[in-house]
MIVO-950432 format. One record per residue (C-alpha): residue number from 1; residue in three letters; x, y, z. Coordinates in pm, whole numbers, plus 32768, in hexadecimal, padded with zeros to 4 digits. Example, Ala and Ser with C-alpha at 12.3 -4.5 7.8 and 13.67 -1.06 7.14 Angstrom:
residues 2
 pos code east north   up
   1  ALA 84CE  7E3E 830C
   2  SER 8557  7F96 82CA
***
This chain:
residues 516
 pos code east north   up
   1  MET 7508  7235 88D7
   2  ASP 751F  73A6 884C
   3  SER 7646  73E1 8919
   4  TYR 76E4  729E 88B6
   5  CYS 76CC  72ED 8747
   6  SER 775A  7458 8775
   7  SER 787D  73BE 8806
   8  SER 78AD  72E0 86FD
   9  ILE 7896  73E2 85FD
  10  LEU 79B1  74A2 86BB
  11  LEU 7A89  737B 86C9
  12  LYS 7A7E  7356 8549
  13  MET 7AB5  74E0 8511
  14  SER 7C36  752C 84DF
  15  ARG 7CC2  7620 85C2
  16  GLU 7CC2  7713 8490
  17  GLN 7B63  770D 8440
  18  LEU 7B04  771A 85D0
  19  VAL 7BEE  7872 85C6
  20  VAL 7B2F  78E1 8496
  21  GLU 79C5  78AB 8531
  22  ARG 7A10  7932 867C
  23  THR 7A9A  7A82 85B3
  24  ARG 797A  7A8E 84EC
  25  LYS 788D  7A6F 860B
  26  ALA 7946  7B9F 86B1
  27  PHE 7928  7C62 8593
  28  LEU 77A1  7C18 8561
  29  THR 777E  7CBE 86C5
  30  GLY 77C0  7E0B 8614
  31  SER 78C5  7E79 8712
  32  THR 79C3  7EF0 85F9
  33  LYS 78D6  7FC5 8534
  34  PRO 78EA  810D 865B
  35  LEU 7A15  81E3 860B
  36  LYS 7A6F  8210 875D
  37  PHE 7AAC  809E 8777
  38  ARG 7B7F  8094 8644
  39  ILE 7C4F  81BA 86D0
  40  GLN 7C6A  80E0 8824
  41  GLN 7D03  7FE5 8767
  42  LEU 7DE5  8094 86A0
  43  GLN 7E59  813F 87CA
  44  CYS 7E94  7FF4 886A
  45  LEU 7F66  7F7A 8707
  46  LEU 8029  80C0 8742
  47  ARG 8074  8063 88B6
  48  PHE 80F0  7F0C 8859
  49  ILE 81C7  7F97 875C
  50  THR 8292  809D 8843
  51  GLU 826C  7FA6 8984
  52  ARG 82FA  7E76 88F2
  53  ARG 83E7  7F1D 87FA
  54  LYS 8516  7E80 888F
  55  ASP 847E  7D23 888D
  56  ILE 8432  7D69 871D
  57  ALA 8588  7DD0 86B7
  58  ASP 8602  7C93 8795
  59  ALA 852F  7BA5 86A2
  60  VAL 857F  7C35 8554
  61  HIS 8702  7C3F 85C5
  62  LYS 86BC  7AB2 85E6
  63  ASP 8617  7A8C 84A3
  64  LEU 86CC  7B75 83AA
  65  TYR 8802  7C00 849D
  66  LYS 875D  7D39 8470
  67  SER 87F2  7E3A 8575
  68  GLU 86F8  7F08 8657
  69  HIS 872C  8052 85C4
  70  GLY 86EF  7F86 8476
  71  THR 85C4  7EF7 84E1
  72  GLU 853A  8051 8559
  73  LEU 8572  8106 841E
  74  PHE 84F5  7FF6 8353
  75  GLU 83DA  7F4E 83F9
  76  THR 834A  7FFC 8535
  77  LEU 8394  815C 84E7
  78  GLY 829D  8163 838F
  79  LEU 819E  80AF 8454
  80  GLU 8189  81AE 857B
  81  GLY 8160  82BA 8464
  82  ASP 8046  81F3 83CA
  83  ILE 7F76  817E 8510
  84  GLN 7FAF  82FE 858C
  85  LEU 7F1D  8390 842C
  86  ALA 7DED  8289 8430
  87  ILE 7DAE  82E7 8589
  88  GLU 7DAF  846F 8521
  89  LYS 7CE8  8432 83E8
  90  VAL 7BF6  8308 8428
  91  TRP 7AF1  8406 8455
  92  GLU 7B0A  84B6 8301
  93  TRP 7B3E  8357 824B
  94  ALA 7A03  82C4 82E4
  95  ALA 792E  83EF 82AB
  96  PRO 781E  83C2 8198
  97  ARG 78A0  844E 8039
  98  PRO 77BB  8547 7F8A
  99  VAL 7799  850E 7E07
 100  GLU 774D  85D6 7CE9
 101  LYS 75C4  85E0 7C8F
 102  THR 74E3  85FA 7B5D
 103  LEU 73A4  86D8 7B49
 104  LEU 72FF  8597 7B92
 105  THR 737C  8561 7CDE
 106  ILE 73BB  86CD 7D41
 107  SER 72EE  86AF 7E75
 108  ASP 7361  8554 7EE5
 109  GLU 746A  84E3 7FB1
 110  VAL 758D  8445 7F07
 111  TYR 76D0  83F2 7F92
 112  ILE 77D6  82C6 7FB8
 113  ARG 77FA  81F9 80F7
 114  PRO 7912  8150 8152
 115  GLU 78C2  800B 821B
 116  PRO 7983  7EF3 82BF
 117  LEU 79B7  7DCB 81C3
 118  GLY 799B  7CCC 82DC
 119  VAL 7AC8  7BCC 8351
 120  VAL 7C01  7C06 8293
 121  LEU 7D42  7B0D 8266
 122  ILE 7E7D  7BA4 8278
 123  ILE 7FA4  7AB9 8211
 124  GLY 80EC  7B85 8254
 125  ALA 8244  7B52 81D1
 126  TRP 838B  7AF3 8278
 127  ASN 8490  7BF1 81D9
 128  TYR 83D0  7D31 82B3
 129  PRO 82F0  7C4A 839E
 130  TRP 8272  7D71 8469
 131  ALA 8235  7E87 835C
 132  VAL 81B8  7DB1 8243
 133  THR 80D1  7CDC 8340
 134  LEU 8066  7DFE 840C
 135  LYS 802E  7F29 8322
 136  PRO 7EF0  7E77 8268
 137  LEU 7E77  7E2E 83E4
 138  VAL 7E67  7FBA 8409
 139  GLY 7D83  7FD5 82D0
 140  ALA 7CC1  7EA5 834D
 141  ILE 7C8E  7F50 84AA
 142  ALA 7C30  80A4 840A
 143  ALA 7B36  802E 832A
 144  GLY 7A84  7F6C 8444
 145  ASN 7AF5  7E1C 83F8
 146  ALA 7B41  7CF0 84B3
 147  ALA 7C7E  7C34 8435
 148  VAL 7D2D  7AF5 8456
 149  ILE 7EB7  7B1D 8445
 150  LYS 7F83  7A0A 83BE
 151  PRO 80FF  7A7C 83DE
 152  SER 81ED  79BC 8320
 153  GLU 8295  7893 83A9
 154  ILE 83F9  78CB 8310
 155  SER 8418  7A02 83E6
 156  SER 83C5  790D 8511
 157  HIS 845B  79E9 8639
 158  SER 8369  7B00 85C0
 159  ALA 8232  7A2B 859A
 160  LYS 8269  7987 86C3
 161  LEU 828D  7ACC 87A5
 162  MET 8169  7B65 86BA
 163  GLU 8072  7A3D 874D
 164  ASP 8102  7A68 88A0
 165  LEU 80BF  7BE5 88CF
 166  LEU 7FE9  7C80 87DE
 167  PRO 7EC4  7BD1 88A0
 168  LEU 7F08  7C92 89D8
 169  TYR 7ECE  7DE9 8913
 170  LEU 7DC5  7DBA 8824
 171  ASP 7C5C  7D0E 8858
 172  LYS 7CCA  7B7A 8817
 173  ASP 7B74  7B0F 8798
 174  LEU 7B84  7C12 866E
 175  TYR 7D04  7C30 8620
 176  PRO 7D8D  7AC1 8670
 177  VAL 7EE4  7A61 85F6
 178  VAL 7EF2  78FD 8555
 179  THR 806B  7877 8529
 180  GLY 80F3  7745 845A
 181  GLY 814E  76DF 831E
 182  VAL 80CC  7676 81C8
 183  THR 7FC0  75A0 825E
 184  GLU 7F2B  767C 8348
 185  THR 7F3A  779F 8214
 186  GLN 7E85  76A5 8133
 187  GLU 7D69  7650 8251
 188  LEU 7D3F  77BA 8283
 189  LEU 7D02  77DF 8120
 190  LYS 7C05  76F0 8122
 191  GLN 7B26  77C5 81F4
 192  ARG 7A4F  7902 8173
 193  PHE 7ADB  7A51 819F
 194  ASP 7A4E  7BB1 812E
 195  HIS 7BB1  7BF3 80BD
 196  ILE 7D03  7B77 809C
 197  PHE 7E35  7C1A 80AC
 198  TYR 7F7D  7B6A 804B
 199  THR 80D4  7BEB 802E
 200  GLY 81DC  7B12 7F85
 201  ASN 8248  7A65 7E5A
 202  CYS 817B  7A31 7D0E
 203  THR 814F  78BD 7D29
 204  VAL 80B8  78BA 7E68
 205  GLY 7FF0  79F1 7DFD
 206  LYS 7F56  792B 7D02
 207  LEU 7EF1  7813 7E04
 208  VAL 7E51  7924 7ED1
 209  MET 7D9C  79A7 7DD5
 210  GLN 7D1B  7830 7D64
 211  ALA 7CBA  77EB 7EBA
 212  ALA 7BEA  794F 7EFA
 213  ALA 7B3F  7906 7D93
 214  GLN 7A74  77CD 7E4A
 215  HIS 79C4  78E2 7F1D
 216  LEU 79CE  79FA 7E18
 217  THR 7AA8  7AAE 7F27
 218  PRO 7B5E  7BEA 7EAE
 219  VAL 7CF7  7C0B 7ED6
 220  SER 7E01  7D06 7EE8
 221  LEU 7F54  7C56 7E90
 222  GLU 8084  7D00 7EB0
 223  LEU 8183  7C2D 7DF6
 224  GLY 82B4  7CF3 7D8C
 225  GLY 8388  7CA9 7C58
 226  LYS 84B7  7CFB 7BBF
 227  SER 84CB  7E63 7BB4
 228  PRO 85B3  7F11 7AC2
 229  CYS 8691  8049 7AEB
 230  PHE 86F4  8132 79DC
 231  ILE 8831  81F8 79F9
 232  ASP 8845  8311 792A
 233  LYS 89CF  8345 78A0
 234  ASN 89B2  84BB 78EF
 235  CYS 892A  84B2 7A48
 236  ASP 89EC  84F0 7B77
 237  LEU 8A81  8372 7B7D
 238  ASN 8B05  83A7 7CF1
 239  VAL 89B5  83F8 7DB1
 240  ALA 88E4  8311 7CC8
 241  CYS 89CD  81FC 7D12
 242  ARG 89E4  8241 7EA1
 243  ARG 8854  8251 7E9D
 244  ILE 8836  8113 7DC8
 245  THR 8940  8061 7EC5
 246  TRP 887E  80AF 7FD7
 247  GLY 871C  803A 7F1D
 248  LYS 87B1  7EE6 7EC4
 249  PHE 887E  7E87 7FE1
 250  VAL 8793  7EE7 80FB
 251  ASN 870F  7DCB 81AA
 252  CYS 87F2  7CE8 80FD
 253  GLY 8740  7D23 7F99
 254  GLN 860A  7C78 804A
 255  THR 851C  7D98 7FDA
 256  CYS 8410  7D80 7EEC
 257  ILE 844E  7EE1 7E5D
 258  ALA 85B9  7EDE 7E57
 259  PRO 8661  7F16 7D05
 260  ASP 8689  7DB5 7C56
 261  TYR 8744  7E0B 7B5D
 262  ILE 880E  7F31 7AB1
 263  LEU 87F1  7FB6 7936
 264  CYS 88EF  8094 78AA
 265  GLU 89B9  80D2 777F
 266  ALA 8B1A  802E 775D
 267  SER 8BDB  8143 7785
 268  ILE 8B94  818F 78FB
 269  GLN 8B7E  800E 7971
 270  SER 8CCB  802B 79F7
 271  ARG 8C8E  8169 7AA3
 272  VAL 8B62  80E1 7B38
 273  VAL 8C0C  7FBC 7BC7
 274  GLU 8D23  807F 7C74
 275  GLU 8C26  819B 7CF0
 276  ILE 8B5E  8067 7DB1
 277  ARG 8CB1  7FDF 7E30
 278  LYS 8CFB  812D 7EE6
 279  CYS 8B8A  812D 7F57
 280  ILE 8BA7  7FD3 7FE3
 281  LYS 8CCA  800F 8090
 282  GLU 8C50  814A 811E
 283  PHE 8B0A  80B9 81AF
 284  TYR 8B93  7F60 8219
 285  THR 8CFF  7F73 8241
 286  GLU 8DF1  7EC2 81A5
 287  ASP 8D70  7D86 8232
 288  PRO 8BE8  7D84 8238
 289  LYS 8BCE  7C1F 82E5
 290  THR 8C33  7CD7 8416
 291  PHE 8B60  7E0D 840F
 292  LYS 8A5A  7E21 84CD
 293  ASP 896C  7ED0 83DD
 294  TYR 89A2  7DC9 82D2
 295  GLY 88A5  7CAC 82D4
 296  ARG 8888  7B57 8288
 297  ILE 87C9  7A7A 8172
 298  VAL 8686  79C1 825C
 299  ASN 86E7  787D 8228
 300  GLN 87C9  7774 81A0
 301  ARG 86B4  772B 8071
 302  HIS 86A8  7882 7FFD
 303  PHE 882B  78AB 8009
 304  ARG 8859  7791 7F29
 305  ARG 8760  7808 7E3C
 306  VAL 87F3  7964 7E2A
 307  VAL 8967  78CD 7E0C
 308  ALA 88E5  77F2 7CDE
 309  LEU 8836  7938 7C3F
 310  MET 89B3  79CD 7C08
 311  GLU 8A1A  7883 7B55
 312  GLY 8AAA  78C9 79FC
 313  SER 8AD3  7A5B 7A35
 314  THR 8BFF  7B16 7A60
 315  VAL 8C32  7BC1 7BBC
 316  ALA 8CBC  7D0C 7BD1
 317  LEU 8CAA  7D35 7D46
 318  GLY 8C6B  7C77 7E68
 319  GLY 8C0E  7B2A 7E43
 320  ASP 8C94  7AA7 7FA1
 321  ARG 8B9F  79A9 8049
 322  ASP 8B80  78B9 817E
 323  GLU 8A5C  77C9 8177
 324  SER 8A83  777A 82EC
 325  GLN 8A36  78E3 8342
 326  CYS 8942  7932 8201
 327  TYR 8A24  7A43 81CA
 328  ILE 8A4C  7ADF 805D
 329  ALA 8B1F  7BFD 8042
 330  PRO 8A8D  7D1C 7F60
 331  THR 8AEA  7CC7 7DF2
 332  VAL 8ACC  7D60 7CAE
 333  LEU 8AC9  7C83 7B63
 334  LYS 8B27  7D21 7A18
 335  ASP 8AC9  7CD1 78BC
 336  VAL 89A5  7C2F 7909
 337  THR 88C4  7BF7 77E6
 338  GLY 8736  7BB1 77CE
 339  THR 8767  7A52 77CD
 340  SER 8854  7A1A 7905
 341  THR 87CC  7938 7A15
 342  VAL 87E6  7A6F 7B0D
 343  MET 86CD  7B0C 7A1A
 344  THR 85DC  79D9 7A46
 345  GLU 8535  7A44 7B8E
 346  GLU 852F  7B6B 7C74
 347  ILE 867D  7B4D 7D2B
 348  PHE 8621  7BA9 7E97
 349  GLY 8789  7B92 7F18
 350  PRO 88CF  7C8F 7F0E
 351  VAL 8902  7C56 7DB9
 352  LEU 88E7  7D63 7C9E
 353  PRO 891B  7D15 7B38
 354  ILE 8982  7E12 7A24
 355  ILE 88E0  7E13 78C5
 356  THR 8988  7F03 77EA
 357  VAL 8891  7F79 76C8
 358  SER 88C3  807B 75C8
 359  GLY 87FF  8197 763D
 360  LEU 868C  81E5 76D1
 361  ASP 85E3  8142 7599
 362  GLU 8676  7FF2 75E4
 363  ALA 8663  8023 7772
 364  ILE 84CE  8064 7722
 365  GLY 84B0  7F3F 7649
 366  PHE 856B  7E58 7737
 367  ILE 8471  7EA3 7855
 368  ASN 836C  7E9B 7769
 369  GLU 83A6  7D26 76EF
 370  ARG 8381  7CC3 7847
 371  GLU 826B  7C9D 796E
 372  LYS 8205  7DC1 7A01
 373  PRO 82D7  7E23 7B1C
 374  LEU 8294  7EC0 7C8B
 375  VAL 835A  7FEF 7C56
 376  VAL 8419  809A 7B2D
 377  TYR 8567  814C 7B99
 378  VAL 85E5  826B 7AC0
 379  PHE 8727  8323 7B10
 380  SER 8731  8469 7A30
 381  HIS 874E  85FD 7A34
 382  ASP 8689  8603 78FA
 383  LYS 8515  8643 7960
 384  LYS 8499  85C4 77DB
 385  LEU 8564  84A6 7806
 386  ILE 84BA  8442 7946
 387  ARG 834D  8483 788F
 388  ARG 8390  83A1 77A3
 389  VAL 83E7  8283 787C
 390  ILE 82AC  82C6 792F
 391  THR 81BB  82E1 7803
 392  GLU 8277  81BD 774B
 393  THR 828D  80C0 7866
 394  SER 8193  8026 7955
 395  SER 81EE  7FC9 7ADE
 396  GLY 815E  7FD1 7C33
 397  ALA 8202  811F 7C8E
 398  LEU 8314  81FB 7BE0
 399  LEU 842F  82B2 7C89
 400  ALA 8532  838D 7BDA
 401  ASN 8672  83D3 7C82
 402  ASP 863E  82FC 7DD3
 403  CYS 8602  81B2 7E65
 404  LEU 84E9  8109 7F3A
 405  VAL 845E  827F 7FC4
 406  HIS 8321  829D 7F1B
 407  ALA 82AB  816F 8009
 408  THR 82C8  8267 813B
 409  VAL 81C0  8372 808B
 410  SER 8077  8300 8135
 411  ALA 7FCD  83C5 800F
 412  LEU 8049  82F4 7F01
 413  PRO 7F86  819A 7EE4
 414  PHE 8092  8073 7EF6
 415  GLY 8040  7F42 7E25
 416  GLY 80A8  7EAF 7CD6
 417  VAL 8011  7E68 7B82
 418  GLY 7FF7  7D20 7AB1
 419  ASN 80F8  7C2E 7B35
 420  SER 8166  7D1C 7C1D
 421  GLY 8014  7CF4 7D01
 422  MET 7EBD  7DA8 7CF6
 423  GLY 7E2B  7E96 7DEC
 424  CYS 7ED6  7F9B 7EC1
 425  TYR 7EF5  8000 8017
 426  GLN 7F8B  810E 8129
 427  GLY 7EDD  822C 81B8
 428  ARG 7D8B  826B 811E
 429  HIS 7DC0  8170 800B
 430  GLY 7DDA  8055 8112
 431  PHE 7C79  80DD 81B1
 432  ASP 7BD5  80E9 805D
 433  ARG 7C5A  7F9D 7FEB
 434  LEU 7BE0  7EDA 8112
 435  SER 7A8E  7F8A 8117
 436  HIS 794B  7F67 8070
 437  LEU 790B  80BA 7FC1
 438  ARG 7786  80A0 7FCD
 439  SER 76A0  8173 7EEE
 440  CYS 7575  821E 7FA7
 441  LEU 746A  82DE 7EF6
 442  ILE 7355  836B 7FF0
 443  LYS 7235  83EA 7F29
 444  LYS 70D9  8484 7FC4
 445  LEU 6F7E  83F1 7F78
 446  ASN 6F05  852B 7ED5
 447  MET 6F4F  85E4 7D78
 448  GLU 6EAC  84C7 7CC9
 449  ALA 6E4F  85BF 7B9F
 450  VAL 6FD0  85B9 7B57
 451  ASN 6FD9  8446 7B3A
 452  SER 6ECF  8429 7A45
 453  MET 6FAF  8448 792A
 454  ARG 704D  82F3 7978
 455  TYR 6EFF  8246 7980
 456  PRO 6E4F  8191 787B
 457  PRO 6DE7  81EC 775D
 458  HIS 6F35  8246 76F5
 459  THR 6F20  837C 7609
 460  ALA 7003  845A 753F
 461  LYS 6FC4  857F 75F3
 462  LYS 6FE8  84AE 7768
 463  MET 7153  8441 76B7
 464  GLY 71AD  85A3 7673
 465  TRP 715A  861E 77D5
 466  VAL 7219  84E2 787B
 467  ARG 7333  8547 7798
 468  PHE 7345  86A4 782B
 469  PHE 732F  863B 798B
 470  LEU 742F  850C 7999
 471  PHE 7530  858C 78C5
 472  ASN 755A  86DD 7967
 473  GLN 764C  86A3 7A9D
 474  VAL 7634  8785 7BD3
 475  SER 7752  87B6 7CB7
 476  VAL 76F1  87BD 7E2F
 477  CYS 7829  8867 7E84
 478  ARG 77F3  8971 7D58
 479  LEU 76A8  89B2 7DC6
 480  ARG 772D  89F1 7F21
 481  ARG 7806  8AD8 7E90
 482  MET 7723  8B97 7DC7
 483  ALA 7614  8B99 7EE9
 484  LEU 7733  8C2C 7FD0
 485  LEU 779E  8D26 7E98
 486  THR 762C  8D93 7E6F
 487  LEU 7624  8DBC 7FED
 488  VAL 776F  8EA5 800B
 489  THR 76FD  8F7B 7EBE
 490  VAL 7593  8FB0 7F6D
 491  VAL 763F  901C 80BA
 492  ALA 7748  90EC 800C
 493  GLY 7633  91A4 7F4E
 494  PHE 756F  91D1 808C
 495  LEU 7696  9268 8144
 496  VAL 76E6  9362 8015
 497  GLN 7576  93CD 8032
 498  VAL 7590  940B 819F
 499  LYS 76C8  94B0 8168
 500  LYS 764B  95C2 8057
 501  ARG 7515  95F4 812F
 502  LYS 75FF  964A 8268
 503  GLN 76B7  9733 8160
 504  MET 7575  97C2 80FB
 505  LEU 750B  97D8 8255
 506  HIS 762B  98AF 82B3
 507  TYR 7628  998E 8192
 508  HIS 74B5  99F1 8207
 509  ILE 752D  9A44 835F
 510  ILE 765B  9B17 82FE
 511  THR 7575  9BC6 81F3
 512  HIS 7468  9BFD 8300
 513  ILE 7560  9C9C 840F
 514  ILE 7604  9D7E 8304
 515  ASN 74A8  9DFC 8275
 516  TYR 7437  9E13 841A
***
C-alpha cells in the first residue's frame, strides 16, 4: 500500500519538481561541502569547456552566427579564467575570516565562516548562452552549493548541447540541466530554492522576484538597461569611436553592457558618425553581411523588435536589413531625442543612437532622469570631468575610455543597481554572493566575574564598565603585529646586550695580555 501511495505521488509531481527534489536530496548528503570535492567538480567543468570547445562553438554559430574564434574570445576564454581562479583561490575564500573584537570578546574565537546556501537555481540568457549561464555555476560550485541549471530556450542549440554533455562531466544529481520554455521555467519557479540567479530582462526579472518571494528566496538579478556613453569633444575621437564601435557591434549588439546610446555635443556629431563609419569598414569590411565575425539577431521576433525601434529616427549610416537571415547592418542614428522610439527600451541590437547635448551638465542630467544603467561610459582626457561623472551619476559600473573590458577583471564585482539589477558576481564576489557568511563566536565557560556587569541589577557603575569594554575595538591583526614588534624588540635588545658583553670580554682579554 505504501509503495502504491509513493508511486501515485511521484506520478503527480512534475518533471521539474522531481529534479529539484532529487537535487536537494543529493545536497543533504553533504557531499558538496568538502573543498576537495568542489575543486574536483570545477576541474571537471574546466575539462568540459576545453574538450568540447569545438562543439560549443558549433552550437553558438547555429544560434547567433558567431565565429569559432569569436565564441572562444567572448564565451569560453573568460569561463576558463574564472574556473582556474576558483580552483586556485577556493581554499582562501572558504577559510574562516577573523574580525575585530571588543575587550569583552578578547579571549573568544570570533570569525565569519562561509557556508553553502543549499540548492541554487541558475536561469541563463541567450545572448552569451555559455558565459552567462556557467559563470554563476562556477561560484555556486566553489561555495559548495548544488545547482539546477536552466539555459535559455531561445539559444536552443546551446541549450541542447548543455543538456546532453554537461552531465557527462559534472555530478548529474547535484548539477542537473533542465531545458524547455516558459512553462518549464514557471514550474521551476514554483519550487523552493535557496537562491535564484537570473540573467535577462527587467520584465521577467520582476516575475522571478515575485515567484521567489513566495518562499522568501533571495535573488540575484542581472538585467542590463540603457547604458549611456558620453564623449567629451576634446578627447581623441579616433580612438574613442574605435572602442565604442567594437563595444557596440560585438555579438550584433546583443550584449547587456554594450553602450546603448551616445551623448555628445552637436559640434562633433558628424565627426563621430564619420569615425564610426571608418571603424565599421575596418572591422567588418564593406559588406558586414558576408563577414564571418559579424553575427545575427537571435530570431525573427527580436529582429522585428529592433527594426521597430528605429522608426521615426534618421539613419546616419547602415540601416540595411534582411529578415530571412535576421541580419541588421551596423547602424547609427543621428539627431535622436529623449522621446524617440529607440529610447523607450534597451536596444539589444546593432543600432547606436546619437543624442546631442550642450555639454557635461546636460549629459549628467539626461542620465540621472532615467533608470540607473548597468554601465556608464565616458571618454575624455580630463580626469576632473571623469571624476564628476563618477560622483554625480549612479550605475552598476563606470568605465572611462573603453567599453566592456571591466567585465574581464575578476577582482571587480559584476552587477547592476536599481532597475539594472541587484547582487553581483565574478571571482570572490560570486563565491560570497552564493554563500551564507555565518557569524561565529565561541566563548569559554570561565571568567564569569567579567560577565557580572551585564547581569541584574543594572547600575550606573556597571554601565560605565560596559561602555568601556564594549566600545573599545581590538584588531586581531593589530594585536599580532604589536606582539611581533614586541618580540622583535626583545630579541634585538638581547642581541645588543650579547654584542656588548662580547666586546667587554674581548677588551678584558686584550688588557690582560698586555699587562701580562
